[in-house]
N, C-alpha and C positions, 0 to 999 in steps of 0.2 A: 542381508540373509536373515530369515526368521530364526528366532531363538531355538525352537525345537531341533533345527538342523545343526546347531552349534553344540548341543548338549553331549552327544556321543564323543566328539574330540576332547571336550573338557573333562569328561569322566575318564577317558583314556589317559589324559595327562595327569589326573589326580592319582590314578592307580599305578602309573609308571614311576621309576626312580632313576635319578641321574647320579653318577659316581664322580667324585672329585677327591683331591687330597687336601690336607690342611697341615699347618705347623704341629709338630708332635714332640714328645720327649726325645732327647738326643739318642740317636740310634734306632728309634722306633719309627714305624710308618703308620699314619692315620688315614684311613680311607673313609670318606663321608658319602653316604647315600641319602639323597634328598627325595621327599615325597610331597604330594599335595599340590594345590594350586600355588603357583609362584614359589615353589620349593619352601613351603612354610614349615615343613617338618623334616628333621634330619636324624640319622643314626650313624654312629661312628664305630668302625672296626679297627682296633689297635693291634699291630703286630710288633711285639718286642722279643721275638724268638732269636735264639743264637747269639745273644749279646754277653752272657756271663752273669754270675750271681751279684755283681756290683750294682745292677740296675734296680734292685729292690730297696725300698718301695718305689714303685714307678707311678708318677702322676699321670692321670688320664683325663680326657675331656668329659664334661658333664653328661653328654649324650652317648657315652660309650655303651654298646650292647654286647660286644665280644672282645675279649682280651686274650692274646696268644703269648704265653710265657714259656713255650716249649724250648727244649734244648738249651737251657741256661745254667746247667750244673747246679741247680738249686737243691740244697740239702734239707731245707725246712721252710714251711709257710705257716703263718698264724694270722689271727684276726687283725692284728695291728698293721700288717703290711697289705692286707686286703680290705682296707677301709679308707674312707675319705671321699671327696667329690668324684663322681663318676662310677664308683663301686656300688653305690646303693641301688642303681638300676641295671647292673650288669646281668645279662641273660646267658652268656656263654663264656666259659673259662677253660683254657687249654694249658695244662701243667704237664703234658706228656714229655717223655725223653729227658727227665731230670734225674736227680740223685736222691729222691725222697725215700726214706726208709720208714717213716711214721708220719702220721698226721694227728693233730690235736683235735679233740671233740669239738672245740669252738672255732676251728680254723675258718669255717665258712659261715659262721653264725650271723655275720652282718650282710651276707649276700641274700637279701630277702626276695629277689626276683630271679635268682639263678635257675635256669632250666637245663643247661647242658654242661657237664663237667667231665673233662678228659684227664685221667690220672694214669694213663697207660704208659708202659715202658719206664717204670721206676723200680724201686726195690722195696716196695711196701710189704711188710711181713704181718701186719695186723690192721684191723679196721675197727675203730672205736664204735660203740653202740649207738651214740647220738651224733654221728658225724653230719648227717644231712637233714636233721629235723627242722632246721630253720628255713630251708629253701624248697621251692616248688619244683623240684627236679623232675624231668621227664626222660633224661638220658644220662647214664653214668657208665663211663668206660674205665675199667680197672684191669684190663687185660695186660699180659706180660709183666706181672709183678711176682712176688714171692709169698703170696698169701697161702696159708696152710689150712687154717680153720676159720670159717666165716659164719657169722650169725645172720640169718635172714632179717632179724630185727634191725640190723645196721642200716637197712635201706628204707626205714620209715622216714618219710619226707613230709614237708608242709604242702602236700599236693592237693588236698581237698578233692580226692578222687581222680586226679590226673594219672593217665597211664604212664608206667615207668618201664624203660628198657635198660637192662643191666648186662654188661659184658664182663664176665670173670674168666674168660678163656686164657689159656696159656699161663696158669699159675701152678701152685703145688698143692691145691686143695684136696684134702682127703676126707674132710668132714664138713657138712653144711648143717648148722644147727637150726632147727625149725623155730618159727615164732611161737613163744610160749603161750599157752592158753591163759586167759585172764591177765595178760600184760597190760600195763597202763597205756602204752603207745599202741596206736591202731596197726592192723596188719598192713604190711607194705603192699602197694598196688602194682606189683611187678607183673607185667603182661608178657614180656619177652626176656628170656634168661639164657645166656650163652655160657655154658660150663665146659666147653670143649677143651680137650688136651689138659686135663688135670689128673689127679691120682685117686679118683673116686672108684671104689670097688663095688659099690652098690648104689642104686638109684636113691638119691636123697629124699627125705620127707618134705614134700612141698605142698601138702594137701590144703593149706589155707590160702594159697596164692591164686589170684585170678589169671593163671598162665594160659596163653594161647600158643606161644612158641617156646620150645625147649630143645637145646642142643647139648648132647652128651658125647659128641664125637671124640674119639681118641682116648677115652678113659679105659682103665683096666677093669671094666665091669665083669664080674665073674659069672653072674647069672641074672636073668630077668624072669621072675616068676609071678604068680598071682599076688595081687596086692601092691606090686611095685609102684603103681601109678594111682594109688587110692586118692580120691578127692580131686583129681585133675580132669573133671568132666568137661571143662571148657577148652581143653587143649585141642588145637587144630593142626599143628605142625610139630613133628617129633623127628629129630635127627640122631641116629645111632651109628653113624659111619665110622669106619676105620677103628673099631674098638681093639684095644690091645689084648693079647692073650687069645684064649679060645672061648668066646662068649657063648653062653648057653641060653637059648630062648625056650623056656618051659611052656607047656600047654597052658592056655588061658592067661598068659602073662600080660596081654594087652586088653583084657576084657573090660577094664574100667574106662577105657578111652573110646566110648561110643560116639563121641563127636569128632574124633580124629579124621582129618581129610588127607594129610600128606605124611608118609612114613618113609624115611631114608635109612636103608640098611646097607648101603653101598660100602665097598672097600673092606669087606669081611670075608676073606677067602676061605676061612675054616668054618663059616657058618653054614649049617646044614638043616634040612627039614627035620622037625621033631614031631611030625604028625600035623594033620590039617588043623587041629585045634590050636596050633601055635599062633594063628592069626584070628582066632575066634573072638567075636565081640566087636570087631572093627566094621560096624555096619555102615559107617559114613565115609569110609576110606575111598578116596578117588584116585590118588597117585601113590605108586609104590616103586621105590628105587632098589633094585636087586643087583645092580651092576657090580662086578668084582666079588661076587659071592658064589658059594657052591649050591645056591638055591635054584639053579636052572639045570635042566629043563623044568618048566613049571608043571606042577601036578594038575591033573584034570579037575580035581575037586576045588581048586583055588577059588573060582568064581562063585561057587555055592556058599563059601564062607565070607565072601566079600561082595555083597550085592550091589554096592554103589561104585565099585572099581571101574575106572575109565581107562587108565594107562599104566603100563609097567615098563620101567627101564631095565634091560637085562644085560647091558654092557656092549662094548665095541660098536657104539652108535646105533644100537637096535632098540626100538621101542615097540611095545605091543599095545594095541588099542582094543577095547571091548567091542565085539561085533555080535549083533543079534540077527539071527536068520529066522525069519518068520515061518519058513517051510511052505507046505502046500496050502492053497487057499481054495475053498473056505477051510478054516482050521477044524480038525476033527475034535469032537467032544472029549474033554480030558487031556488033550495035548497042550503043550506049552512051547514057545519059541526056543530054538537052540541058541545057546550063548557060548561064544568062543573068543579066544584071544588071537588077533591077527597081527603078526609081527613083521615090521619092515624097518629098513635103515632110517635113521632120524632125518637124513638129508632128503630122502624120497618122501617121507611123511610131510616135511615142511613144504616141498614142492607141490604136493597135492592140496594142501590147505587144511585148515583146522577141522573142517566138517566132512572130510572125505577119508574113507578107509581103503 
């Protein structure tokens, strides 16, 4: 058989991986995934979850990429137990569902290749300012802790521009301190920030962050007025669902978000229209979720203020799509096509297909 005919199967073999197990630390499970021609390259995932605090420090293979230490009733971790052969190339670390109440600034200082860190479901009450400066993190999960006041500067990483996703949902956060101007450390590269179900009464100052996704669901936000989203020109997704209390959306409260494409206001039964200017400035908005609110029926002027709007969810499985009626042909001088919202049940819309109204 000619060599050109053999190349595709060989390339496929090089790209695929085979999974096997290997001897591991007592109680742990080591799963090996091999790559390349003749399995010349391997990566190991080590699962030491649910064994108890006595396992620390745990020895791991040299080629370990992910270590699961969840559900071990760990009360503390430091750089001495997260060091040694195998830790230097660790890319993922799971410390969720433990009993951690604090972490030292140097706890992860030797994990120079760490990309994903899960500290969710612990009892952390504070976050040191230099916790992650040694690692090129792209994903940090701190949800379901007891954090009350957090500094944005705590998420400065050794990222070299890498996008960072941060989950701070289900804490007790009432204040988020902005990154100070003139700080010695660079601004964190947080692109996705989940602050849902905290104790924030106002939209925090996030103006220096390159945010594209922001969730403030479930917070007791008292009001959203002009200037609330100053500096977030790159934000494309904003979720304000199920806000506690009686949220007030003042006119021009979203005018800084000219690049916003998706806005979720669902689950706010006491939210009412405060005039057409309430959504003024959202020139790029394509999707709007108003299900579970008092914002329906939709006002006739809605489409004039939202020129890019394509769909609106209004609850009970009903979604409205933008419909343009050209009218009589040829069009009369000075006339313009009529724009309206055509509402159908979501199941019917799915059956019709994405391009049918």
